[in-house]
N, C-alpha and C positions, 0 to 999 in steps of 0.2 A: 153091577154096572150094565148098562146097556149097551149092546154094539151093533151099530149097521151099516150094511154096505150102504154108498152113495158114490156115483160118478158125476164126471166135471157136470156142473151147472144144475149140480142136481139141492134142494132146499130138506134140512130139516127143520121140523117147529118143538120149538120150547113153550110149552103154555101157548096163546095165544097172540104175544108178541113180540115174543124173541123168536127171528129166523137164525139159521146159520146154512151158508152158499157153498158148496165145495166150487172155486173159483178154478182153482187151478194144478194139476198133481205132474210135480215133475221131478222122477226117481222117486227118493223117498221123503220127500217135502210135499206137504197138503198146505194149500193155501185156503185157508176161509174167508169168506166174508159174514159178518156179522151187524144186523139189524136189530136194534133194540132200543126202549123207551133210555129218553135221558135220565128217567130216574133208578134205571140199571145201568150200574159200573160195569165195562168189561174193563177185564186188562187176560196181559197171559200171567198163568200163577205165581212166574217169579215175582214181580214187578208186585201182586195182589199181596204176595207175602212181604215184601220190602214197604206196603205200603202200611200192612199191619202191626210191622215189627216197631215202624216209626211210630204208630199212636198208640204202640205199650211202651215205648220210648227205652224200647230193643235194639242192637245192632246184632248181627249173626256172629262176632265175633267178642260179645262184650262190650266192644267201647261205645262211650255214646254217640246217638246218634246225631245226623247233620243238624236237626233241628236242639237237640241238647244242645249241640256243643252253641251252638248262637245262642241259644235263652241263657246259657250261663257265662259267657263271657265275660270279665269283668269290667271292659271299658265302653260297654254297653253303644258304643258307638254307633253307627250304621250308614249305609249308601241311603240317600232322602228315597222317598217313594218317588217311581217314574210317573209323571203327571200325561196322562192320555187326553187330546185335544175334546171339548167339549162335541158332542154328538150335535152335529148344527143340520137343522130340521130348514128345508124349502119354506120359501116364501107363503103365503097362501096365495093364492088364485086368482085373478084378478073378479072382481065382483060384476056380476050379469047387471044390478043396478047400474039406470043411467045417472049418471053425477049432474045435479042440474048446472046451467051454464051460465 
């Protein structure tokens, strides 16, 4: 493990695309700002592990995960999907051509 010392507003680079900036330090808590491209997932470790367990179909206590519980329901009924309004596109700008009169 590489251990680095940084002060507030200093940055660490990981490769060419990931920046980790020390945003704030309060007591024993350090706030980090992370800039990464969209194809790189950034999670706290406990969230990452929960996602991984969910993908593997396991939970920490051996019980079915939330996804498994929903998939295994006997009644198979579910709430309807939420409909989102269609993206509204603005009308095209008026043509600069003169209309015949």
